[in-house]
N, C-alpha and C positions, 0 to 999 in steps of 0.2 A: 443495462442501466435501462434502454429505451424500451424495454417490453413491462419495465414499472416505473413510470412516469413518478406517481406519489412519492415512491421511495426516493428517488432522485432528486425530487425538488426538498425531498424534507432533509436530506443532506447535504445538499446547497446551502437551506436556511440554517442549519445546524452551524456550517465552516462559516456563515458571513457574521454569525450571532457569537460563534465560541471557536474559533479559529484555533488555537493554541490549545485549547483542550482537547478537540478532535484530532489534531496531528498528534498530539500525545497518544491519545488510543487508539489511532493506526498504528503507531510505533509498538506499542503495547502488544495488539492482537500480532505483527509480524514477529516480534521478538517471542512469543508464546508460539505461533509456529515455527518458528527455526528451530527452537528447543525442542519439538515433537518431531522434528526432522520433514517437516512437512512443506519449507522452505528454502528451496537450493537452486542453482542457476541450471538453467535448461539451454538447448539450443534457441530456445524463442525467447529468452529473458536471462538476466545477470544480477545477481543478488549479491551486493555488497554492503559490508559495515564499516561506518567509521565512528566509533565510539560507540555511541548509543543509538545512534541514526542507522537504522535498515532501510536501504535504497532498492527499487526494484526499476530495471530499464529495461529498454529492450535490447535483445541483443545485434552486434554489427550486421547490418545486410550485405556487408561486401562479398560478392562472390568473386 
């Protein structure tokens, strides 16, 4: 994101102006990725589903 500041700024503007729509589009893209087999938990991140919501969170850093 820091390598393309114009895109990052546009994303921020879209979130401010169309937050719910942007959030739904993110969920739609996550669902497409999951259906294609490209969105899975790894050692770096956990992918969880709760109803229609797909969350992507960092894995625990406990060692």
